[in-house]
N, C-alpha and C positions, 0 to 999 in steps of 0.2 A: 504493500500500500504506500509506504513512504517512498519507495523507489519510483512508483508511478507518479506520485505527487511532485517529486523532485524533477522528473522528466518534463512534466507539464509546466512547471515554473521555468525550467531552462528553455523550453520551447517558446513560452510567452516572452521571456527576456530576450531571446534571439530575434523574435519578430519586432519588438520595440527597438532593438539595436539596428535592425535593418532599416526601419522607417527613419530613424535618426540619421543614419549614414547618408541618406539622400540629401540632407541639409547640413551635414557636419562642416563642410568647407565654407559655408556661408554664415556660420554663427558669428565669426569675428568681423566679416566684411559687411554683413547685412542685418542679422538679427539684433546684435548688441547696439550698433549705431542707430538703427531705426527705433528701437525701444527707448534709447536715451532721448532721441528726438521727440517721441510721442509724450514722454513724461515732461519734457522741457516746453513743448508747444501747447500742451493742453490748457484750455482756459480755466478748467476746474480740476486741478491736479489732486488726485487721490491716490496716495502710495499703495493703498490696499488693492487698487485696480491695475497696478503695474503688471501683475501676472496676466490679467485680461489682455493687456496690450501685447505682451510677449507671445501669448498663445494665438491671438488673432494674426499677428505677423507670421508666426511659425507655420500655421496651417496654410496660409496663402503661399508662403515660400516653398512648402512641401508640394503644393499643387504645381507650382511652376517648375520646380526642379525635377519632379518625376516626368512631367511632360517633356522637359529638355533632355533627360537622360535616356528616354526610350527612342529618341530619334536616330542616334548613330552609336549603338553599343560597341560596334567594332572599333571605332575611334577611341572609346574609353578603355577598351582592352589594351590598347597600345600606350595611351597617355595617362589614364587614370584608373588603373586596375583595381584600386581599393574600393571603388564605388560598388553599390550593392549588385547591380546587374552583371558586370564583368567578373565580380568576385564569386558569382554563382549562388548568391544568397536568395535571389528572386528571379523569376523568368520575366522576359519582356512582356508576355501576355498578361501575367499577374500584375505587373507594374502598370500596364496600360489600363487594366480594370480599375486599379486604385486611383489612377490619375483622373478618370472620368467620374468616379464616385466622389472625389474630393471637390469637384466643382459645385454640385448642389449643397454639399456639406458646408463649404465656405460661405455660400450665399445664405443658407439658413442661419449660420453663426452670425453673419453680418446683420441679418434682419433683426436679431435680438438687440443690437446696439443702435438701430435706427436708420433713417434714410441715407445719411451721409456715408455710413459704413457700408450699407447695401450697394449704393452707387459705386463706391470705390471697389468693392468686390466684383461687381458686374463688369466694370471697365477692365479690371485686372484679369478676369477670366477671358475676356475678349482679346486683349492684347497678348495674353499667353498663347492663345491659338495662333495669332498673327506671327509672333516671335518664333515659335517652335514648329507647329504643324505646317504653317505657311512659309517658314524659313526666312522670316524677316531679319534674322540675326546674321545673314550671310554678307550683308553690306555694312561697312563701318559706320556710315552716317545714320542709316536707319536703325542699326543696332543701338547706337548711343541714344537716339531719340526715344526709341521704344523702351529701352532699359530705364531711362530717366523718368518716363511717365509711369512705368510699372513701379519704380521706386517711390514716386509720389503717391501712388495709390496705397502702398504699404504705409506711408507716413500718415495719410488721411485716416485710414482705418485704425491704425494703431493709436493715433491721437484721440479719436472718438472713444475707443475702448478704454484708454487710460483715464479719461475724465468722465466717461459715460455721458457725453454731452455732444453738442454740435461743434463745428469749426467756426471760430470767430475770425475777424479781419486779420488780427495778428497771426493767428494760426495759418490762415490761407496764404499770407505773405511769406511765412516761414516755409511752407511747403513749396511755393513757387520758387523761392530763392534756392532752397536745397536741391530741387529738381534741376534747376539751371546749372548750379555748381556741379552737380553729378554728371549732367550731360556733357559738360565741357572738360571734365577731368577724369571720367571713369575709365578712360583708356590706360590709366595707371595700373589697372588690373590685367591689361592685355600684354604688357611687355614681357612678363615671365613666360607667356605661352606663344610668343611670336614665332619661334621655330616650328612648333607643331601646327600653328595656324597656316603657315606658308605651305607646309606639306599637304594639308587637307584642303587648301584653296580658300579658306575662310578669310574674308577681307575685313580687317580691322584697321584703325588709324595707324598703329605701329607697323603694319605690313604695307599700307598704302603710302604713308609719309613717315618713314622711320625717324629721320632727323628732326623734322618739324614737330612730330608728336612728342619727342623727348624735350625739345626746347620749349614747347608750349607748357610743359609741367613746370619748368624752371621759372617762367614768368607768371603763369596762370595761378598757381597755388598761393604765392605770397600776395598777388593782386586781389584774389578773392578773400584772403584773410583780412586785408585792409578794408575792402568794401563791406564785408559782413560786420566787421567791428564798428564801422561808421553807422550802418543801418540800425544795429541793435544797441548803439550808444555805449559801447564798451569803454572802460577807463583807459587812459593812455598807456599805463604800464602793461596791462593785459593785452592791449592791442599790439604793442611792441613785441611782446613774447610770442604771440600767435603769428605775427608776420615773420619774425625771425625763424620760428620753427617751420613755417610754410616754405620759407626760402631754403632751409636746410633740406627739406623733403624734396622740393622741386629740383634742387641742384644735384641730389643723389641720382635722380633719374637721368639727368643729362651727362653726368660724369662716369657713373658706374653702370656698365652695360652687360654684365654676365647674368646668366639665369639666376644664380644664387643671390647676386646683388639686387636684381629686380624683385625677387621674392621678399627680400628684407625691406626694400623701398616700399613695396606694396603694404607691408605691415605698418610702416611709418605713415603712409598715406591714410590707412584706415584709422589710425589714431588721430591724425589731423582732422579727418572728416567727422569723427566722433566729437572732437572738441568743438567744431563748428556747430554741431547739433545742440550744444549746451547754450549757445548764445541767445536763442529766444527765451530760454528760462531766466537768463540774467536780466533781460529786458523786463520780463513779467515781474521779477522780484523787486527791481528798483523803480520801474516806471509804470508798470501795469496797474490797472484799477480793478 
């Protein structure tokens, strides 16, 4: 009896681990930064709702990632063998079933939080199909635009879930700025995959304009640091620190161009972007009503 119970527990744990592995790589780059943003931008911050925001974001991230990872499992076997499908933890057919079940699940979850979350979920589901099933990710410019809008949907839904309320004007401005920043800097995440993208024919900004893409980071990140600090009325010392850190991150992309260096630079970029997500919260604390 105990042996059978232990096997059942192990089986359940393995299933949960498999589901988590679909999103593991995006915990640092998406789940944590967007949750921070949601808590910072919410007009009625309730820390007890932080888990609500994280779960809303994670379920939608899971929907997108499964949709993405069933498109070309052979590529993942070569470049990302630890993902659930190439690792043999789940079949493509089972993952596809899960992917389409998650769409109504996410919509129902969003309906609980109100019209803004429901609209964000509906747009997210539509753009997920465009990005993955309709291969909108194959061109660098459309990929950046679609990814930025998808990211904005996560921010809207997470912010509503964090405060169990609507999006106010400050929250809408925060989402618009964050999405724009992401659209113009998210190729920071593509440098480390540049060689693989060239082999598979995927067109990203680093593969289309390799030099310009790197130098855009050197100037774009510190510039955005200054602009966001001005918009959210950050004090002079904090502005100087953020701009200096942004300059350091951007310079790394321009100067250090190995795969290992790009991976490290991407981590620094994720930290910078997370810091930027705190700025609306600074404004709400000192200037909000």
